[in-house]
N, C-alpha and C positions, 0 to 999 in steps of 0.2 A: 418418587411417586409414590404418595397413599391413596389406596381405594377401599373403597367401602362394602363394594358385593363382588371385587373381583381379587384373584393374587395373580403377580407378577414373576414370573422367574426366570432369567438368564442365563443360557450357561450353552460354551460350545457353538455359539450364532445363533440357538433357537430360542427363542421367545415362546416362553409355556404361560397359554393363557389362562386360569381357572374361576370358570364361574363357580362363584362362594356362597350362595345361599342354600346348600344343602337342605335344610330341615323346611324350605318353601319348594324342593324340587327344582332350583335357579331359576325360579320365574325372575325374568325381565320385570324390574320394578323401577322407581324413578332415580333410587342410589345407582342402579347398575348402566341406567341411560346417562345419566350425569359421567360414571366412571366409562364408558364407553369414549364419550368424547374426548376425557382426557386420556386415552389408551392411545389415540392413532398418533400423536407424536412421538410416545414412546416406541412405536412398531416400525417407523418410518426412520429411527437411526441406520445408520448402516453397519451399523457393527451388529444388527439382527439382518440375517439373512433367510433364518425362516420362521413363520408362529404356527405353532400349535395351539389348538382351543380346545378344551375339556370342561366337564363338568365337575363340581366336589359332589360324593357322595353315590348317589343310587340314579340320577337323572344328568343326562345332558342339558337338556333346559325343558321344562314343561308350559314356553310359551312367555305372556303377557301376565304379569301380576292381576290376578280377580280385582284387587283394590283399585287400580288403575282405571277399570273399568268401572266403578261404581261410582265414579265420580259424573256430579253434573257438568258435564264437557260443554261447554262454546264450540260450535263446528268448525271455526276460525282457529282456534286455542288447541283442539285436538289437533286440527291437522300440523300446526305448529310442531307439537310433541311428535308427530309422525315422521316429518320430514326429519328431524333430528335423529331418530332413529333407525331411519332409511340410510340416513347420512354415513352414518358408521358403517352400515352393509355395503355400502357406496364406494366407500374406503378401504375395505377389506379387497372387495373386487378388483380395487383400482390397485391396490397396492403392488408395487412392483419384486413381489418377490412371494416365495411359496406359501401358500396358506392352511394347513390342514385342520379336518375338524376330527378330533378322538369322540366318537359320539357310544359314550357310555348311558346305557338304561334309554328313559323317552326324550324324544325329539318331538315336539308338537310347536303348533301355529310361531311365535316369534324364536323359539329354539329353532325349529327346522330352518325357519328362513334365515338364520344366522349360520347352518349350515350349507346351507345354496350358497350363500357368499361366498364359501371356502372353497379354493379349487379341490381337492381332494378329500373325501369322505369314507372315514374307517370305522367300522361299527363293532361294536363287540356281538358276540353270537345273542345274548339277550336285550340288545337294543332294539326298541319299538320307534316308529315314527310316523307320522301324517298328520292331517290336519284336522281339528276339531271344532273351528269357530263358529259352525253350524249349530253348535251345541248351547253358545251364547248369541245365535242371532247376528252374528258378525260374518266376513269374511277375510279370504290371506290378505295380507297385505306386507307393506316393507318391500317391494318386488317378489314375495312368495307367491301369487300367480303368473307373474309374468315369468321370473326363475326357472319357474317350475314347468312351463312351456315349454321354454327355450332347452332345457336339458331333457326333456323326456317324450317330446311332439305333444301334439295336442291331446289325441285319442288317449294317449297314457296317463297323463294328465289330469285329466278328467274322470279315470278311471278311480286314477289315485284317491282324489277328493269326495268323489260321489259314492266310494267306498263307505263312510262315514266313521270310518276306526282308523286304528292305526294297523302297519301291515309290520310283519317281524324283517329282521333283518336279510333274511335267506331273500325272499320275495322282493326289498328293497334293493338288493345287488340283481336280482334276475330283471327287473325294470331299468336297472341303471342309475338309481338314485343314489346308491354308495358305490365305493368301487374295490371295497374288500370286508369281509367279515372274518373276527380273529376272535379264539377264547376270550372272554372278560381278563382273564388273570392276565392275559398277552397285550391288552388294548394299548396301553400306555408305550412298554416295550418296541412293537411294531413300528406303533405311529411314529418314536422316538428315533428306529432306525432308519425309515425311509424320510425322517425331516434330515438327519445327519447327512445322508446320502446325498440329500437336494444340498445343503448347507457346502457341500465341498466342490460344488461347480461353480463356474464364473458367475458373478451375481447378475453385471450387466447384461448378460447375454440371455441369463434364465430369463429376469424381470422383462426383456424387451420380447421374449417368447409368449411369456404371459399375457403382454398386453395384445402382441397380435392375434394369439388364440382367440381372444374375448373378442377382438374387434372383428375376428372372422366370420362369425355368425350372423353381421348386418351388413357386409361386406361384398362387392360383388370382385371377379375374380380379377380383373383388370387393379381396380383401388386395392386390392389386396396382394395383389404383387409389387406394386409401388410401393406400399408402407416395408414390404417385406425388403427391396433391394434398399429403400431407405435404411431400414434397422441395419443391416449386414453392411451397410457404409460405413458406421458410426461402432460395431464392432469390429470388426477389422483393423481399426485403428486402437483398441485399447491392448495393454500391456497383458491381459489374462490370456487376449487369442495369442500372442507372442509364445507366453508362456508353455498354452495348448502346442504349440508346434515345436518347440525346443523338447516340451516331454515326449511327445508322438517319436522325434527323430531319434532321442536318447532312452527311449522305451521305459519310461518311468511314467509313475501317475503324478498328472498336473498338480502342483502349487499355487493356486488362483489367491488372488490376495484384493480382490475386488476392484482393480485400476482398470 
């Protein structure tokens, strides 16, 4: 697959997606929107067990391209374009495999919304993130407000948005926006280490657990327990489960094949 605004590399069951518009701080333009739509089937390939998303150059993503907002949009047409980008973020969240954001530099607007759709967010020490839509007379979209509240709670989400500026990586870690902060020069090394660890686990059980965790935010206890029981009844029939038991008995690391 050929992309215009992205790079895709797959090695050791890890797909690394690089937003590749460094001269524009990886702002999301129409080419990148089209690339996102074409990217989803590539990430769904069973040969891919973990996805890493990062940015080329000095930024993760500065949000939506300003050119996109200079057009004289018909409201219905604008909503159609918005749904397409939101659909990709939804696909990432629903993907039954871990998705990691390696956040180098600034992540704002649609860039931060992309990171929020990932399962784990690892940031470089010099990374900064937040919402600046108010400077354009706009609001967080593509799930940016909803996911933020679900992640941080209403009070902290409001504090981040109304701050009116970007927060640094340490503050983002303190409030729970990201999961780890590492020196910039070790960002990809640390993210890949985590990705390889996840890639070594049983894909089916990992994917089902991700879906259960995502659903738990909107599910009552009884419904959650029923979903867990159903998922476990599927996991217990897999070859990977049997391999896990054998490896435990034989005191060796399991070798999961995804069956």
